[in-house]
Biopython code that builds the backbone (N, CA, C, O; Angstrom):
import numpy as np
from Bio.PDB.StructureBuilder import StructureBuilder

atoms = [
    (1, "MET", "N", (-5.343, -5.844, -5.076)),
    (1, "MET", "CA", (-4.329, -6.863, -5.195)),
    (1, "MET", "C", (-4.601, -7.921, -4.137)),
    (1, "MET", "O", (-4.877, -7.603, -2.980)),
    (2, "LEU", "N", (-4.523, -9.156, -4.539)),
    (2, "LEU", "CA", (-4.797, -10.261, -3.636)),
    (2, "LEU", "C", (-3.522, -11.058, -3.445)),
    (2, "LEU", "O", (-2.964, -11.573, -4.414)),
    (3, "LEU", "N", (-3.054, -11.170, -2.212)),
    (3, "LEU", "CA", (-1.857, -11.946, -1.895)),
    (3, "LEU", "C", (-2.239, -12.944, -0.823)),
    (3, "LEU", "O", (-2.695, -12.566, 0.256)),
    (4, "VAL", "N", (-2.054, -14.214, -1.123)),
    (4, "VAL", "CA", (-2.483, -15.257, -0.213)),
    (4, "VAL", "C", (-1.385, -16.307, -0.107)),
    (4, "VAL", "O", (-0.683, -16.567, -1.084)),
    (5, "GLY", "N", (-1.230, -16.911, 1.061)),
    (5, "GLY", "CA", (-0.258, -17.981, 1.243)),
    (5, "GLY", "C", (-0.948, -19.321, 1.335)),
    (5, "GLY", "O", (-2.115, -19.410, 1.716)),
    (6, "CYS", "N", (-0.218, -20.362, 0.982)),
    (6, "CYS", "CA", (-0.770, -21.705, 1.011)),
    (6, "CYS", "C", (0.389, -22.687, 1.100)),
    (6, "CYS", "O", (1.532, -22.328, 0.816)),
    (7, "SER", "N", (0.104, -23.914, 1.490)),
    (7, "SER", "CA", (1.134, -24.946, 1.483)),
    (7, "SER", "C", (0.489, -26.273, 1.147)),
    (7, "SER", "O", (-0.717, -26.457, 1.306)),
    (8, "ALA", "N", (1.324, -27.203, 0.673)),
    (8, "ALA", "CA", (0.816, -28.521, 0.323)),
    (8, "ALA", "C", (1.940, -29.529, 0.341)),
    (8, "ALA", "O", (3.107, -29.186, 0.149)),
    (9, "SER", "N", (1.577, -30.785, 0.576)),
    (9, "SER", "CA", (2.546, -31.870, 0.467)),
    (9, "SER", "C", (2.718, -32.211, -1.003)),
    (9, "SER", "O", (1.785, -32.104, -1.798)),
    (10, "VAL", "N", (3.921, -32.621, -1.344)),
    (10, "VAL", "CA", (4.203, -32.925, -2.739)),
    (10, "VAL", "C", (5.011, -34.207, -2.849)),
    (10, "VAL", "O", (5.522, -34.727, -1.857)),
    (11, "HIS", "N", (5.114, -34.699, -4.060)),
    (11, "HIS", "CA", (5.915, -35.885, -4.333)),
    (11, "HIS", "C", (7.384, -35.505, -4.396)),
    (11, "HIS", "O", (7.761, -34.558, -5.086)),
    (12, "VAL", "N", (8.200, -36.241, -3.680)),
    (12, "VAL", "CA", (9.638, -36.011, -3.715)),
    (12, "VAL", "C", (10.238, -37.122, -4.569)),
    (12, "VAL", "O", (10.366, -38.263, -4.126)),
    (13, "GLY", "N", (10.606, -36.770, -5.806)),
    (13, "GLY", "CA", (11.120, -37.775, -6.722)),
    (13, "GLY", "C", (12.580, -37.581, -7.047)),
    (13, "GLY", "O", (13.149, -38.387, -7.783)),
    (14, "GLY", "N", (13.199, -36.563, -6.540)),
    (14, "GLY", "CA", (14.593, -36.301, -6.839)),
    (14, "GLY", "C", (15.186, -35.485, -5.722)),
    (14, "GLY", "O", (14.853, -35.661, -4.551)),
    (15, "SER", "N", (16.069, -34.590, -6.102)),
    (15, "SER", "CA", (16.740, -33.786, -5.086)),
    (15, "SER", "C", (15.836, -32.681, -4.536)),
    (15, "SER", "O", (16.010, -32.248, -3.397)),
    (16, "GLU", "N", (14.871, -32.223, -5.340)),
    (16, "GLU", "CA", (13.971, -31.161, -4.883)),
    (16, "GLU", "C", (12.522, -31.624, -5.062)),
    (16, "GLU", "O", (12.195, -32.252, -6.069)),
    (17, "PRO", "N", (11.655, -31.318, -4.097)),
    (17, "PRO", "CA", (10.243, -31.674, -4.263)),
    (17, "PRO", "C", (9.614, -30.851, -5.381)),
    (17, "PRO", "O", (10.050, -29.737, -5.672)),
    (18, "LYS", "N", (8.595, -31.411, -5.994)),
    (18, "LYS", "CA", (7.850, -30.708, -7.044)),
    (18, "LYS", "C", (6.368, -30.883, -6.806)),
    (18, "LYS", "O", (5.927, -31.907, -6.285)),
    (19, "MET", "N", (5.602, -29.879, -7.192)),
    (19, "MET", "CA", (4.151, -29.962, -7.157)),
    (19, "MET", "C", (3.674, -29.916, -8.605)),
    (19, "MET", "O", (4.090, -29.045, -9.368)),
    (20, "SER", "N", (2.809, -30.842, -8.983)),
    (20, "SER", "CA", (2.335, -30.883, -10.369)),
    (20, "SER", "C", (1.551, -29.609, -10.696)),
    (20, "SER", "O", (0.946, -28.986, -9.823)),
    (21, "ALA", "N", (1.580, -29.252, -11.956)),
    (21, "ALA", "CA", (0.870, -28.059, -12.416)),
    (21, "ALA", "C", (-0.626, -28.168, -12.124)),
    (21, "ALA", "O", (-1.258, -27.183, -11.743)),
    (22, "ASP", "N", (-1.197, -29.375, -12.303)),
    (22, "ASP", "CA", (-2.630, -29.574, -12.044)),
    (22, "ASP", "C", (-2.965, -29.383, -10.572)),
    (22, "ASP", "O", (-3.946, -28.722, -10.231)),
    (23, "LYS", "N", (-2.141, -29.968, -9.696)),
    (23, "LYS", "CA", (-2.383, -29.834, -8.259)),
    (23, "LYS", "C", (-2.237, -28.375, -7.826)),
    (23, "LYS", "O", (-3.036, -27.871, -7.037)),
    (24, "LEU", "N", (-1.217, -27.706, -8.348)),
    (24, "LEU", "CA", (-0.988, -26.303, -8.015)),
    (24, "LEU", "C", (-2.187, -25.450, -8.417)),
    (24, "LEU", "O", (-2.668, -24.642, -7.623)),
    (25, "GLY", "N", (-2.673, -25.626, -9.652)),
    (25, "GLY", "CA", (-3.832, -24.865, -10.114)),
    (25, "GLY", "C", (-5.055, -25.100, -9.245)),
    (25, "GLY", "O", (-5.792, -24.165, -8.932)),
    (26, "GLY", "N", (-5.271, -26.361, -8.854)),
    (26, "GLY", "CA", (-6.410, -26.685, -7.996)),
    (26, "GLY", "C", (-6.310, -26.054, -6.620)),
    (26, "GLY", "O", (-7.298, -25.547, -6.089)),
    (27, "LEU", "N", (-5.099, -26.085, -6.034)),
    (27, "LEU", "CA", (-4.919, -25.486, -4.704)),
    (27, "LEU", "C", (-5.099, -23.973, -4.735)),
    (27, "LEU", "O", (-5.728, -23.398, -3.847)),
    (28, "VAL", "N", (-4.545, -23.332, -5.760)),
    (28, "VAL", "CA", (-4.691, -21.875, -5.869)),
    (28, "VAL", "C", (-6.168, -21.520, -6.071)),
    (28, "VAL", "O", (-6.658, -20.564, -5.470)),
    (29, "ALA", "N", (-6.880, -22.276, -6.907)),
    (29, "ALA", "CA", (-8.304, -22.026, -7.143)),
    (29, "ALA", "C", (-9.111, -22.166, -5.853)),
    (29, "ALA", "O", (-9.956, -21.323, -5.552)),
    (30, "GLU", "N", (-8.852, -23.233, -5.091)),
    (30, "GLU", "CA", (-9.573, -23.451, -3.825)),
    (30, "GLU", "C", (-9.304, -22.321, -2.831)),
    (30, "GLU", "O", (-10.223, -21.843, -2.167)),
    (31, "LYS", "N", (-8.061, -21.903, -2.732)),
    (31, "LYS", "CA", (-7.692, -20.849, -1.786)),
    (31, "LYS", "C", (-8.314, -19.509, -2.199)),
    (31, "LYS", "O", (-8.794, -18.757, -1.351)),
    (32, "LEU", "N", (-8.303, -19.216, -3.493)),
    (32, "LEU", "CA", (-8.930, -17.974, -3.968)),
    (32, "LEU", "C", (-10.420, -17.973, -3.675)),
    (32, "LEU", "O", (-10.966, -16.967, -3.223)),
    (33, "ALA", "N", (-11.079, -19.096, -3.930)),
    (33, "ALA", "CA", (-12.523, -19.178, -3.670)),
    (33, "ALA", "C", (-12.810, -18.971, -2.187)),
    (33, "ALA", "O", (-13.745, -18.254, -1.831)),
    (34, "ALA", "N", (-12.016, -19.593, -1.322)),
    (34, "ALA", "CA", (-12.221, -19.462, 0.121)),
    (34, "ALA", "C", (-11.956, -18.034, 0.597)),
    (34, "ALA", "O", (-12.648, -17.532, 1.483)),
    (35, "THR", "N", (-10.966, -17.391, 0.015)),
    (35, "THR", "CA", (-10.582, -16.040, 0.426)),
    (35, "THR", "C", (-11.571, -14.985, -0.051)),
    (35, "THR", "O", (-11.867, -14.032, 0.669)),
    (36, "THR", "N", (-12.083, -15.162, -1.271)),
    (36, "THR", "CA", (-12.953, -14.139, -1.862)),
    (36, "THR", "C", (-14.436, -14.413, -1.656)),
    (36, "THR", "O", (-15.260, -13.517, -1.838)),
    (37, "GLY", "N", (-14.792, -15.654, -1.274)),
    (37, "GLY", "CA", (-16.205, -15.997, -1.134)),
    (37, "GLY", "C", (-16.886, -16.183, -2.476)),
    (37, "GLY", "O", (-18.114, -16.214, -2.550)),
    (38, "GLN", "N", (-16.099, -16.306, -3.543)),
    (38, "GLN", "CA", (-16.631, -16.495, -4.890)),
    (38, "GLN", "C", (-16.542, -17.978, -5.258)),
    (38, "GLN", "O", (-15.868, -18.752, -4.578)),
    (39, "PRO", "N", (-17.231, -18.372, -6.346)),
    (39, "PRO", "CA", (-17.108, -19.766, -6.804)),
    (39, "PRO", "C", (-15.650, -20.083, -7.177)),
    (39, "PRO", "O", (-14.871, -19.185, -7.498)),
    (40, "THR", "N", (-15.305, -21.355, -7.128)),
    (40, "THR", "CA", (-13.942, -21.774, -7.460)),
    (40, "THR", "C", (-13.652, -21.450, -8.919)),
    (40, "THR", "O", (-14.358, -21.927, -9.808)),
    (41, "PRO", "N", (-12.619, -20.643, -9.179)),
    (41, "PRO", "CA", (-12.303, -20.264, -10.558)),
    (41, "PRO", "C", (-11.538, -21.377, -11.288)),
    (41, "PRO", "O", (-11.047, -22.324, -10.674)),
    (42, "ASP", "N", (-11.456, -21.233, -12.599)),
    (42, "ASP", "CA", (-10.674, -22.142, -13.430)),
    (42, "ASP", "C", (-9.259, -21.576, -13.508)),
    (42, "ASP", "O", (-9.042, -20.514, -14.091)),
    (43, "ILE", "N", (-8.299, -22.286, -12.921)),
    (43, "ILE", "CA", (-6.913, -21.826, -12.939)),
    (43, "ILE", "C", (-6.049, -22.904, -13.556)),
    (43, "ILE", "O", (-6.104, -24.068, -13.158)),
    (44, "SER", "N", (-5.245, -22.503, -14.538)),
    (44, "SER", "CA", (-4.314, -23.436, -15.163)),
    (44, "SER", "C", (-2.894, -22.906, -14.993)),
    (44, "SER", "O", (-2.641, -21.707, -15.111)),
    (45, "CYS", "N", (-1.984, -23.821, -14.714)),
    (45, "CYS", "CA", (-0.573, -23.481, -14.536)),
    (45, "CYS", "C", (0.219, -24.223, -15.614)),
    (45, "CYS", "O", (-0.060, -25.390, -15.889)),
    (46, "PRO", "N", (1.195, -23.566, -16.220)),
    (46, "PRO", "CA", (1.892, -24.154, -17.363)),
    (46, "PRO", "C", (2.950, -25.191, -17.012)),
    (46, "PRO", "O", (3.388, -25.946, -17.879)),
    (47, "GLU", "N", (3.366, -25.235, -15.745)),
    (47, "GLU", "CA", (4.477, -26.117, -15.386)),
    (47, "GLU", "C", (4.390, -26.509, -13.924)),
    (47, "GLU", "O", (3.701, -25.866, -13.131)),
    (48, "ASP", "N", (5.104, -27.579, -13.578)),
    (48, "ASP", "CA", (5.209, -27.994, -12.185)),
    (48, "ASP", "C", (5.958, -26.919, -11.402)),
    (48, "ASP", "O", (6.778, -26.190, -11.961)),
    (49, "LEU", "N", (5.674, -26.827, -10.123)),
    (49, "LEU", "CA", (6.358, -25.873, -9.245)),
    (49, "LEU", "C", (7.461, -26.608, -8.489)),
    (49, "LEU", "O", (7.193, -27.531, -7.721)),
    (50, "VAL", "N", (8.704, -26.186, -8.717)),
    (50, "VAL", "CA", (9.855, -26.788, -8.049)),
    (50, "VAL", "C", (9.962, -26.215, -6.645)),
    (50, "VAL", "O", (9.865, -25.004, -6.446)),
    (51, "GLY", "N", (10.163, -27.100, -5.671)),
    (51, "GLY", "CA", (10.238, -26.694, -4.269)),
    (51, "GLY", "C", (11.573, -26.080, -3.909)),
    (51, "GLY", "O", (12.350, -26.662, -3.153)),
    (52, "LYS", "N", (11.838, -24.918, -4.445)),
    (52, "LYS", "CA", (13.055, -24.168, -4.149)),
    (52, "LYS", "C", (12.636, -22.734, -3.854)),
    (52, "LYS", "O", (11.982, -22.096, -4.679)),
    (53, "VAL", "N", (13.007, -22.225, -2.687)),
    (53, "VAL", "CA", (12.592, -20.883, -2.265)),
    (53, "VAL", "C", (12.932, -19.868, -3.350)),
    (53, "VAL", "O", (14.050, -19.833, -3.865)),
    (54, "GLY", "N", (11.946, -19.046, -3.681)),
    (54, "GLY", "CA", (12.119, -18.005, -4.692)),
    (54, "GLY", "C", (11.664, -18.420, -6.080)),
    (54, "GLY", "O", (11.482, -17.567, -6.949)),
    (55, "THR", "N", (11.475, -19.720, -6.303)),
    (55, "THR", "CA", (10.994, -20.193, -7.603)),
    (55, "THR", "C", (9.563, -19.704, -7.802)),
    (55, "THR", "O", (8.755, -19.724, -6.872)),
    (56, "SER", "N", (9.257, -19.263, -9.023)),
    (56, "SER", "CA", (7.889, -18.809, -9.276)),
    (56, "SER", "C", (7.411, -19.295, -10.634)),
    (56, "SER", "O", (8.203, -19.683, -11.493)),
    (57, "THR", "N", (6.113, -19.266, -10.804)),
    (57, "THR", "CA", (5.484, -19.594, -12.071)),
    (57, "THR", "C", (4.267, -18.687, -12.237)),
    (57, "THR", "O", (3.743, -18.144, -11.265)),
    (58, "ARG", "N", (3.828, -18.535, -13.481)),
    (58, "ARG", "CA", (2.646, -17.721, -13.766)),
    (58, "ARG", "C", (1.504, -18.637, -14.161)),
    (58, "ARG", "O", (1.623, -19.417, -15.106)),
    (59, "CYS", "N", (0.403, -18.543, -13.441)),
    (59, "CYS", "CA", (-0.793, -19.302, -13.758)),
    (59, "CYS", "C", (-1.825, -18.348, -14.353)),
    (59, "CYS", "O", (-1.672, -17.128, -14.284)),
    (60, "LYS", "N", (-2.879, -18.919, -14.939)),
    (60, "LYS", "CA", (-3.912, -18.090, -15.566)),
    (60, "LYS", "C", (-5.277, -18.461, -15.018)),
    (60, "LYS", "O", (-5.679, -19.624, -15.051)),
    (61, "LEU", "N", (-5.981, -17.464, -14.516)),
    (61, "LEU", "CA", (-7.350, -17.617, -14.035)),
    (61, "LEU", "C", (-8.272, -17.213, -15.173)),
    (61, "LEU", "O", (-8.130, -16.124, -15.730)),
    (62, "THR", "N", (-9.213, -18.077, -15.522)),
    (62, "THR", "CA", (-10.198, -17.755, -16.554)),
    (62, "THR", "C", (-11.561, -17.634, -15.885)),
    (62, "THR", "O", (-12.059, -18.590, -15.290)),
    (63, "ALA", "N", (-12.154, -16.456, -15.988)),
    (63, "ALA", "CA", (-13.460, -16.188, -15.369)),
    (63, "ALA", "C", (-14.590, -16.723, -16.247)),
    (63, "ALA", "O", (-14.375, -17.068, -17.409)),
    (64, "ASN", "N", (-15.788, -16.787, -15.684)),
    (64, "ASN", "CA", (-16.960, -17.282, -16.415)),
    (64, "ASN", "C", (-17.253, -16.479, -17.671)),
    (64, "ASN", "O", (-17.785, -17.020, -18.640)),
    (65, "ASP", "N", (-16.907, -15.179, -17.667)),
    (65, "ASP", "CA", (-17.172, -14.341, -18.836)),
    (65, "ASP", "C", (-16.058, -14.438, -19.884)),
    (65, "ASP", "O", (-16.110, -13.753, -20.906)),
    (66, "GLY", "N", (-15.049, -15.288, -19.633)),
    (66, "GLY", "CA", (-13.961, -15.477, -20.589)),
    (66, "GLY", "C", (-12.762, -14.572, -20.374)),
    (66, "GLY", "O", (-11.725, -14.748, -21.014)),
    (67, "SER", "N", (-12.896, -13.600, -19.472)),
    (67, "SER", "CA", (-11.755, -12.737, -19.187)),
    (67, "SER", "C", (-10.709, -13.542, -18.418)),
    (67, "SER", "O", (-11.035, -14.539, -17.774)),
    (68, "THR", "N", (-9.457, -13.107, -18.490)),
    (68, "THR", "CA", (-8.380, -13.831, -17.816)),
    (68, "THR", "C", (-7.609, -12.900, -16.889)),
    (68, "THR", "O", (-7.587, -11.682, -17.066)),
    (69, "LEU", "N", (-6.984, -13.514, -15.905)),
    (69, "LEU", "CA", (-6.206, -12.774, -14.919)),
    (69, "LEU", "C", (-4.965, -13.600, -14.614)),
    (69, "LEU", "O", (-5.065, -14.798, -14.346)),
    (70, "GLY", "N", (-3.806, -12.974, -14.653)),
    (70, "GLY", "CA", (-2.574, -13.666, -14.322)),
    (70, "GLY", "C", (-2.435, -13.816, -12.813)),
    (70, "GLY", "O", (-2.848, -12.942, -12.051)),
    (71, "VAL", "N", (-1.850, -14.933, -12.391)),
    (71, "VAL", "CA", (-1.605, -15.197, -10.978)),
    (71, "VAL", "C", (-0.153, -15.665, -10.848)),
    (71, "VAL", "O", (0.237, -16.670, -11.443)),
    (72, "THR", "N", (0.635, -14.939, -10.074)),
    (72, "THR", "CA", (2.019, -15.319, -9.842)),
    (72, "THR", "C", (2.110, -16.139, -8.571)),
    (72, "THR", "O", (1.638, -15.713, -7.517)),
    (73, "VAL", "N", (2.718, -17.321, -8.663)),
    (73, "VAL", "CA", (2.886, -18.218, -7.527)),
    (73, "VAL", "C", (4.380, -18.302, -7.228)),
    (73, "VAL", "O", (5.175, -18.603, -8.118)),
    (74, "THR", "N", (4.766, -18.036, -5.971)),
    (74, "THR", "CA", (6.176, -18.032, -5.583)),
    (74, "THR", "C", (6.388, -18.890, -4.335)),
    (74, "THR", "O", (5.662, -18.759, -3.350)),
    (75, "VAL", "N", (7.391, -19.766, -4.388)),
    (75, "VAL", "CA", (7.720, -20.613, -3.241)),
    (75, "VAL", "C", (8.297, -19.735, -2.140)),
    (75, "VAL", "O", (9.274, -19.017, -2.356)),
    (76, "SER", "N", (7.683, -19.797, -0.947)),
    (76, "SER", "CA", (8.154, -18.988, 0.184)),
    (76, "SER", "C", (9.034, -19.804, 1.135)),
    (76, "SER", "O", (9.938, -19.255, 1.764)),
    (77, "SER", "N", (8.774, -21.115, 1.243)),
    (77, "SER", "CA", (9.620, -21.978, 2.063)),
    (77, "SER", "C", (9.343, -23.434, 1.706)),
    (77, "SER", "O", (8.315, -23.769, 1.118)),
    (78, "VAL", "N", (10.291, -24.284, 2.078)),
    (78, "VAL", "CA", (10.152, -25.719, 1.855)),
    (78, "VAL", "C", (10.548, -26.412, 3.155)),
    (78, "VAL", "O", (11.595, -26.120, 3.733)),
    (79, "ASP", "N", (9.699, -27.333, 3.607)),
    (79, "ASP", "CA", (9.962, -28.066, 4.835)),
    (79, "ASP", "C", (9.754, -29.548, 4.539)),
    (79, "ASP", "O", (8.629, -30.042, 4.611)),
    (80, "GLY", "N", (10.825, -30.255, 4.210)),
    (80, "GLY", "CA", (10.711, -31.660, 3.830)),
    (80, "GLY", "C", (9.963, -31.774, 2.527)),
    (80, "GLY", "O", (10.411, -31.263, 1.501)),
    (81, "ASP", "N", (8.799, -32.456, 2.560)),
    (81, "ASP", "CA", (8.000, -32.576, 1.338)),
    (81, "ASP", "C", (6.874, -31.545, 1.277)),
    (81, "ASP", "O", (5.976, -31.650, 0.442)),
    (82, "GLN", "N", (6.922, -30.567, 2.149)),
    (82, "GLN", "CA", (5.916, -29.487, 2.159)),
    (82, "GLN", "C", (6.463, -28.265, 1.425)),
    (82, "GLN", "O", (7.499, -27.716, 1.798)),
    (83, "ILE", "N", (5.759, -27.853, 0.385)),
    (83, "ILE", "CA", (6.098, -26.610, -0.318)),
    (83, "ILE", "C", (5.101, -25.556, 0.154)),
    (83, "ILE", "O", (3.891, -25.746, 0.037)),
    (84, "HIS", "N", (5.601, -24.463, 0.678)),
    (84, "HIS", "CA", (4.762, -23.343, 1.096)),
    (84, "HIS", "C", (4.928, -22.268, 0.035)),
    (84, "HIS", "O", (6.045, -21.943, -0.367)),
    (85, "PHE", "N", (3.802, -21.719, -0.414)),
    (85, "PHE", "CA", (3.883, -20.715, -1.467)),
    (85, "PHE", "C", (2.895, -19.586, -1.230)),
    (85, "PHE", "O", (1.884, -19.745, -0.546)),
    (86, "ASP", "N", (3.216, -18.451, -1.812)),
    (86, "ASP", "CA", (2.328, -17.301, -1.819)),
    (86, "ASP", "C", (1.888, -17.098, -3.255)),
    (86, "ASP", "O", (2.608, -17.457, -4.187)),
    (87, "PHE", "N", (0.717, -16.529, -3.435)),
    (87, "PHE", "CA", (0.317, -16.178, -4.794)),
    (87, "PHE", "C", (-0.342, -14.815, -4.793)),
    (87, "PHE", "O", (-0.951, -14.388, -3.812)),
    (88, "GLU", "N", (-0.202, -14.151, -5.918)),
    (88, "GLU", "CA", (-0.731, -12.807, -6.073)),
    (88, "GLU", "C", (-1.389, -12.685, -7.436)),
    (88, "GLU", "O", (-0.770, -12.980, -8.459)),
    (89, "ALA", "N", (-2.633, -12.255, -7.453)),
    (89, "ALA", "CA", (-3.354, -12.032, -8.695)),
    (89, "ALA", "C", (-3.022, -10.651, -9.244)),
    (89, "ALA", "O", (-2.825, -9.696, -8.492)),
    (90, "ASP", "N", (-2.965, -10.563, -10.570)),
    (90, "ASP", "CA", (-2.742, -9.266, -11.201)),
    (90, "ASP", "C", (-3.881, -8.316, -10.837)),
    (90, "ASP", "O", (-4.978, -8.750, -10.485)),
    (91, "LYS", "N", (-3.609, -7.034, -10.925)),
    (91, "LYS", "CA", (-4.618, -6.028, -10.594)),
    (91, "LYS", "C", (-5.678, -5.881, -11.678)),
    (91, "LYS", "O", (-6.823, -5.535, -11.387)),
    (92, "THR", "N", (-5.298, -6.145, -12.934)),
    (92, "THR", "CA", (-6.202, -5.905, -14.052)),
    (92, "THR", "C", (-6.376, -7.183, -14.884)),
    (92, "THR", "O", (-5.410, -7.875, -15.206)),
    (93, "ALA", "N", (-7.626, -7.468, -15.218)),
    (93, "ALA", "CA", (-7.929, -8.641, -16.045)),
    (93, "ALA", "C", (-7.819, -8.275, -17.507)),
    (93, "ALA", "O", (-7.960, -7.113, -17.888)),
    (94, "SER", "N", (-7.563, -9.296, -18.328)),
    (94, "SER", "CA", (-7.584, -9.130, -19.776)),
    (94, "SER", "C", (-8.984, -9.497, -20.249)),
    (94, "SER", "O", (-9.541, -10.501, -19.806)),
    (95, "PRO", "N", (-9.565, -8.692, -21.149)),
    (95, "PRO", "CA", (-10.931, -8.995, -21.600)),
    (95, "PRO", "C", (-10.995, -10.309, -22.377)),
    (95, "PRO", "O", (-9.987, -10.792, -22.892)),
    (96, "ALA", "N", (-12.191, -10.872, -22.451)),
    (96, "ALA", "CA", (-12.397, -12.105, -23.214)),
    (96, "ALA", "C", (-12.062, -11.872, -24.661)),
    (96, "ALA", "O", (-12.292, -10.785, -25.190)),
    (97, "SER", "N", (-11.519, -12.884, -25.308)),
    (97, "SER", "CA", (-11.163, -12.731, -26.731)),
    (97, "SER", "C", (-12.296, -13.136, -27.631)),
    (97, "SER", "O", (-12.168, -13.069, -28.854)),
]
sb = StructureBuilder()
sb.init_structure("model")
sb.init_model(0)
sb.init_chain("A")
sb.init_seg("    ")
for serial, (resi, resn, name, xyz) in enumerate(atoms, 1):
    if name == "N":
        sb.init_residue(resn, " ", resi, " ")
    sb.init_atom(name, np.array(xyz, "f"), 0.0, 1.0, " ", f" {name:<3s}", serial, name[0])
structure = sb.get_structure()
C-alpha cells in the first residue's frame, strides 16, 4: 500500500478553493514517480478536488501494460489557497481489458 502526501496552490474562485482534475492527476503522477523511482504513470481524475478537509475523489492509474489501479485522493488540510492532500493506491491492480 502506498500512502503519500502532497500539496499545491489552487485557483480560488468562490468560497472554497478547487484544484482542477487535470492538475490533480499530474501532481499525483509526479509524486508517485518520485516516490517509487518508476516512470511517471498516466493518472486521470474524474472531477476537480474541492479544498474542504475530508473531501476525496478516486483517480485511475493506467500502467503501460493497460492494467489499472485506483488511487484515492483525500484533502488533509487547507491553508488559504493551498490544498494539502494524501493519496493511497489500491493494493491490487485490475488486469488490462
